[in-house]
N, C-alpha and C positions, 0 to 999 in steps of 0.2 A: 876693616881691611877684608879683602878677598884674596885669597891665595889659591892660584890654580895650580893643578898638578898634572904631570906628563907620566903617562904610565911606563915610557921608556927609562924613567929615572929608578925603576925598581931594581934593587941590587941583591945578591946572594950573600949571606952573612956566614960567618964561621959556626954561628948558632944552629946551622941546618935549616934556615928558612929564608924566605924572600921578604924583603922590606922595601916599602914605598912611604917615605916621609912625607906626611901631608902638612905637618906643623911641627917644627922643632928648631927654634931659633933663639939666640940670646935676648932678643927684645920681647920674647914672650915666655918667661923663665918659670911661669906657674904651671904649665902643662905642655905636653907633646902629644901628638897623634900620629900613628903610623899605621899603614895597612900591612899586616902580616900574612904570608902565605906559606903553608906548609904542605908538601907534596904527600900523596897517599903513601901510608906505611912508614912515615917518617916521625921520629920523635926529636924534638929539640934538645939541645944540650941541658943538662942539669946546671942551674945557674941561679944566682941571686943578684938583685940589684939593691945596692946599699943606699938608704935615705930616700928611696923612690917606690911609691905605691903604683902598681899596675893594674889596669882593669881591661880585660879583653871582652870585647862585644863581638860574639860570633855572628858571621854574616852568610858564610856558606859552609856546608859540610858538618862532619861530626868528629868527635874525638874523646880523648880522656885526658883531663886535666890532673897533674901530680904536683900537689902542694905539701910540703911538710907539714905535719901536724893534722892532716885531714886524710880521710880515705880517698882514694883516686874517685873521680866523678866523671860520668859520662856527660859530654856537653854537646849541644847543637845550636841551631840556628836560633837567635834571639836570647840566649842565654848570656849572662854576664859573669865573668870569673873576676873576683877581687883578690890580689895577691898583696899581703902586706909588705913594706919595705923589709929587706932583708931575708924574706923567706925563700928556701929552697924551691925551685919550681922547674917543669918541663911540661910539654903538652904533646900528645900522640895524635896523629891523625889516623883514626881507624876506617875511614871511608874509602870509596874508590875513586873520589875526586878531591881537589884541592880543599883543604880547610883553611878558610879565610876569615880574618877577624881584624877588628881595630885594637889597637893597643894605646890606651890612653894613659899616660904617665903623669903623675904629680909628686914633686915638681917634674919639670921636662927630663927626658931621658938624656943621659950622658954616658958614652962609653966608658969613661973613666970610673962609673960607678958600678959597672957590670963586672962580676966575677964568675967565670967559668969554674964548675966543679967536676970538670972531666979533664 
């Protein structure tokens, strides 16, 4: 299949970032892909996703990844951040422009599995 996206479908979340769902449907339960965009100076909410591994593929910008059990890590274009299921996490945009990354979740992301810690 080919799924076309529309940039106008991007929405702002309570997590303090913009999301554009590229693939997240019940007919593809094994994985989801979203483009996340975090504005300059913003840190996403501390949260965890139960039963879901997240992988961030950095496309634009720079930031600091905060993952429980690890020292904070500077991340930039081309880096891949893997967050095990249930780990507390957030990311801070430390650059002057948007931090943009793909968020690849396995199995697919579902809001029912999201737990805000703020």
